[in-house]
C-alpha positions as CSV (number, residue, x, y, z in Angstrom):
1,M,0.7,-15.6,15.0
2,K,-2.4,-13.5,15.0
3,P,-3.1,-11.5,11.8
4,L,-2.5,-7.8,11.9
5,L,-5.2,-7.2,9.3
6,I,-8.1,-9.6,8.6
7,A,-11.2,-9.5,6.4
8,R,-14.1,-12.0,6.4
9,N,-16.8,-12.4,3.8
10,L,-15.9,-8.9,2.4
11,S,-17.9,-7.7,-0.6
12,R,-18.4,-4.5,-2.5
13,H,-21.1,-4.2,-5.1
14,F,-21.7,-1.4,-7.5
15,G,-25.1,-2.1,-8.8
16,G,-24.9,-5.4,-10.5
17,L,-21.1,-5.4,-10.5
18,K,-19.5,-7.4,-7.8
19,A,-16.1,-5.7,-7.6
20,V,-15.1,-7.6,-4.5
21,D,-17.1,-10.8,-3.8
22,M,-17.0,-12.7,-0.5
23,V,-13.3,-12.3,0.1
24,D,-11.5,-13.8,3.1
25,F,-8.1,-12.1,3.5
26,A,-5.4,-11.8,6.2
27,V,-2.0,-10.2,6.5
28,N,0.4,-11.2,9.2
29,P,2.7,-8.8,11.1
30,G,6.0,-8.2,9.5
31,E,5.3,-9.7,6.1
32,V,5.3,-8.2,2.6
33,R,2.1,-9.3,1.0
34,A,1.5,-8.7,-2.7
35,V,-2.0,-8.6,-4.3
36,I,-1.9,-9.2,-8.1
37,G,-4.5,-9.8,-10.8
38,P,-5.6,-8.6,-14.3
39,N,-7.1,-5.1,-14.7
40,G,-10.6,-5.1,-13.2
41,A,-9.9,-8.0,-10.8
42,G,-10.9,-6.0,-7.8
43,K,-7.4,-5.2,-6.3
44,T,-7.9,-1.4,-5.8
45,T,-11.4,-1.9,-4.6
46,L,-10.2,-4.4,-2.0
47,V,-7.5,-2.0,-0.6
48,S,-10.0,0.9,-0.7
49,L,-12.2,-1.2,1.6
50,L,-9.3,-2.0,3.8
51,C,-8.2,1.6,4.3
52,G,-11.7,2.9,4.6
53,R,-12.1,4.9,1.4
54,I,-15.3,3.0,0.6
55,E,-17.7,1.0,2.8
56,P,-18.3,-2.7,2.3
57,T,-21.6,-4.1,1.1
58,T,-21.0,-7.1,3.3
59,G,-18.3,-8.4,5.6
60,V,-16.1,-7.5,8.5
61,I,-12.6,-5.9,8.7
62,G,-10.3,-6.2,11.7
63,F,-7.0,-4.5,12.4
64,N,-4.7,-5.2,15.3
65,G,-7.6,-7.0,17.1
66,E,-10.1,-4.2,16.6
67,D,-13.2,-4.2,14.4
68,I,-12.7,-1.3,12.0
69,T,-15.5,-2.2,9.5
70,R,-17.3,1.1,10.0
71,V,-14.3,3.2,11.1
72,P,-13.7,6.1,8.7
73,A,-10.4,6.4,6.8
74,H,-8.9,9.2,8.8
75,R,-9.3,7.2,12.0
76,R,-7.7,4.2,10.4
77,V,-4.7,6.3,9.7
78,R,-4.4,7.1,13.4
79,L,-4.8,3.4,14.2
80,G,-1.8,2.7,12.0
81,I,-2.9,2.1,8.3
82,A,-1.2,4.3,5.7
83,Y,-2.2,4.1,2.1
84,T,-0.3,5.6,-0.8
85,F,-2.5,6.3,-3.8
86,Q,-2.1,4.9,-7.3
87,I,-2.0,8.4,-8.6
88,T,0.3,10.7,-6.6
89,S,-1.6,12.8,-4.0
90,I,1.1,15.4,-3.2
91,F,0.7,19.1,-2.7
92,P,2.6,20.4,-5.8
93,N,3.2,24.0,-4.7
94,L,4.7,23.0,-1.3
95,P,8.3,21.8,-0.7
96,V,9.1,18.2,0.1
97,Y,9.5,18.9,3.8
98,D,6.1,20.5,4.1
99,N,4.3,17.8,2.2
100,I,5.7,15.2,4.6
101,A,5.0,17.3,7.7
102,L,1.4,17.9,6.7
103,A,0.9,14.1,6.2
104,A,2.4,13.4,9.5
105,Q,0.2,15.9,11.3
106,R,-2.9,14.4,9.8
107,G,-2.1,11.1,11.5
108,L,-1.6,12.4,14.9
109,T,-3.9,11.6,17.8
110,D,-2.5,14.4,19.9
111,K,-0.2,17.4,19.4
112,R,3.4,16.6,18.6
113,S,6.2,19.0,19.5
114,R,7.8,20.8,16.6
115,K,11.1,19.0,17.4
116,A,9.4,15.6,17.3
117,L,7.6,16.4,14.1
118,D,10.9,17.5,12.5
119,V,12.6,14.3,13.5
120,S,9.8,12.3,12.0
121,V,9.9,14.2,8.7
122,R,13.7,14.0,8.4
123,D,13.7,10.3,9.2
124,A,11.1,9.8,6.4
125,M,13.2,11.8,3.9
126,T,16.3,9.9,4.8
127,H,14.5,6.6,4.2
128,V,13.6,7.5,0.7
129,G,16.6,9.6,-0.2
130,L,15.0,13.0,-0.5
131,T,16.9,14.8,2.2
132,E,18.8,17.0,-0.3
133,R,15.5,18.0,-1.9
134,A,13.8,19.1,1.4
135,S,13.2,22.6,0.1
136,T,12.3,21.6,-3.5
137,P,8.7,22.2,-4.5
138,A,7.0,18.9,-5.1
139,A,5.9,20.0,-8.6
140,S,9.6,20.3,-9.6
141,L,10.4,16.7,-8.7
142,S,10.7,14.0,-11.3
143,Y,7.8,11.5,-11.4
144,G,10.0,8.9,-9.7
145,H,10.8,11.3,-6.9
146,Q,7.2,12.3,-6.5
147,R,6.4,8.6,-5.9
148,L,9.2,8.5,-3.3
149,L,7.7,11.6,-1.7
150,E,4.3,9.9,-1.4
151,I,6.0,6.9,0.3
152,A,7.8,9.2,2.7
153,M,4.4,10.9,3.5
154,G,3.2,7.4,4.5
155,L,6.3,6.5,6.5
156,A,6.0,9.8,8.5
157,L,2.8,8.4,10.0
158,H,4.8,5.5,11.5
159,P,2.2,3.0,10.3
160,R,1.7,-0.6,11.4
161,L,0.6,-1.3,7.9
162,L,1.8,0.5,4.7
163,I,-0.3,-0.1,1.6
164,L,1.5,0.7,-1.6
165,D,-0.8,0.8,-4.7
166,E,1.0,0.4,-8.0
167,P,4.2,2.1,-6.7
168,T,6.4,1.3,-9.6
169,Q,4.0,2.5,-12.3
170,G,5.9,4.9,-14.6
171,L,9.3,4.3,-13.0
172,S,12.4,3.6,-14.9
173,D,14.4,0.4,-14.5
174,G,16.9,2.2,-12.2
175,E,14.1,3.7,-10.1
176,I,12.5,0.3,-9.8
177,A,15.7,-1.2,-8.5
178,D,16.0,1.6,-5.9
179,F,12.3,1.0,-4.9
180,I,13.1,-2.7,-4.3
181,K,15.9,-1.8,-2.0
182,L,13.7,0.7,-0.2
183,V,10.9,-1.8,0.5
184,R,13.5,-4.3,1.8
185,D,14.6,-1.5,4.2
186,I,11.1,-0.4,5.2
187,R,9.9,-4.0,6.0
188,K,12.2,-4.0,9.0
189,E,9.8,-1.6,10.6
190,T,6.4,-2.1,9.1
191,T,4.1,-4.6,7.5
192,I,3.6,-3.9,3.7
193,L,0.7,-4.6,1.5
194,L,1.7,-4.2,-2.2
195,I,-0.6,-4.0,-5.1
196,E,1.6,-4.3,-8.2
197,H,1.6,-5.4,-11.9
198,N,5.3,-5.7,-12.2
199,M,5.8,-9.5,-11.6
200,D,9.6,-9.2,-11.2
201,V,9.1,-6.7,-8.4
202,V,6.4,-9.0,-6.8
203,M,8.5,-12.1,-7.0
204,K,11.5,-10.3,-5.5
205,L,9.7,-8.7,-2.6
206,A,6.6,-10.7,-1.5
207,D,6.6,-13.3,1.2
208,R,3.1,-14.3,0.1
209,I,1.0,-13.5,-3.0
210,T,-2.8,-13.2,-3.3
211,V,-4.1,-13.5,-6.8
212,M,-7.5,-11.9,-7.5
213,D,-9.7,-12.5,-10.5
214,N,-13.3,-11.2,-11.1
215,G,-13.6,-9.9,-7.5
216,R,-12.5,-13.2,-5.9
217,I,-9.3,-14.7,-4.6
218,L,-8.1,-17.2,-7.2
219,A,-5.0,-18.4,-5.4
220,E,-2.7,-17.5,-2.5
221,G,0.7,-18.7,-1.5
222,A,4.5,-18.2,-1.7
223,P,5.9,-16.8,-4.9
224,R,7.2,-20.2,-6.2
225,S,3.8,-21.9,-5.7
226,I,2.0,-19.0,-7.4
227,R,4.3,-19.0,-10.4
228,A,3.6,-22.7,-10.8
229,N,-0.1,-22.5,-10.4
230,A,-1.9,-23.4,-13.7
231,K,-5.0,-21.4,-12.9
232,V,-2.9,-18.3,-12.2
233,Q,-1.0,-18.7,-15.4
234,Q,-4.2,-19.0,-17.4
235,A,-5.8,-16.0,-15.7
236,Y,-2.9,-13.6,-15.3
237,L,0.8,-14.6,-15.5
238,G,0.7,-15.8,-19.0
239,T,-0.6,-12.5,-20.3
240,A,1.2,-10.2,-17.8
241,D,3.2,-7.3,-19.3
242,G,6.0,-7.8,-16.8
């Protein structure tokens, strides 16, 4: 199986800080891949490189067989990469429907009919359970529902790869359980890259886990092997909050 996303010798330096340091990384089609590691390990910098928010110091990034190393973020969206931000990036004064519609339009390579756009928006709302809140201003939603709205905005792009950055941060136990169900449903249609601190969520959802530490990949493998890895326990799992 050819990887959907691949990075080779990927680095990003900020002065003397090597936030990502010579990383080789690949995500296969259809998998749920989790990236974990302590704060400052380089996780968010890595996904920022992959989605085009920042440029690499060194290395090459490929997506679906195409070199996207210097392709800007908005074009990566059109190629099929959707990234939900760690901090919600909704339009607070607009209703749920309009938030999703605007996101969908940003990812279009050509004009979509109003009917087709409406179908796309309503499908995304149905996926995350926000249909009854279509006319609700985003600012009026609970924090948990705002996170769901952001996921819906990503889904409306019909991505090949959906990157979720700390999606359960600030969610209640019940909302986290609903999120797990949602990802299991989404994965039927798209590949998922999950950056997450909640180890229970990671172990329940991930096919493979990549562990980062000090800008490098410390370990990679199935959940069971990662849980049993002594280096991972020392660097991260033994001090994880949950």
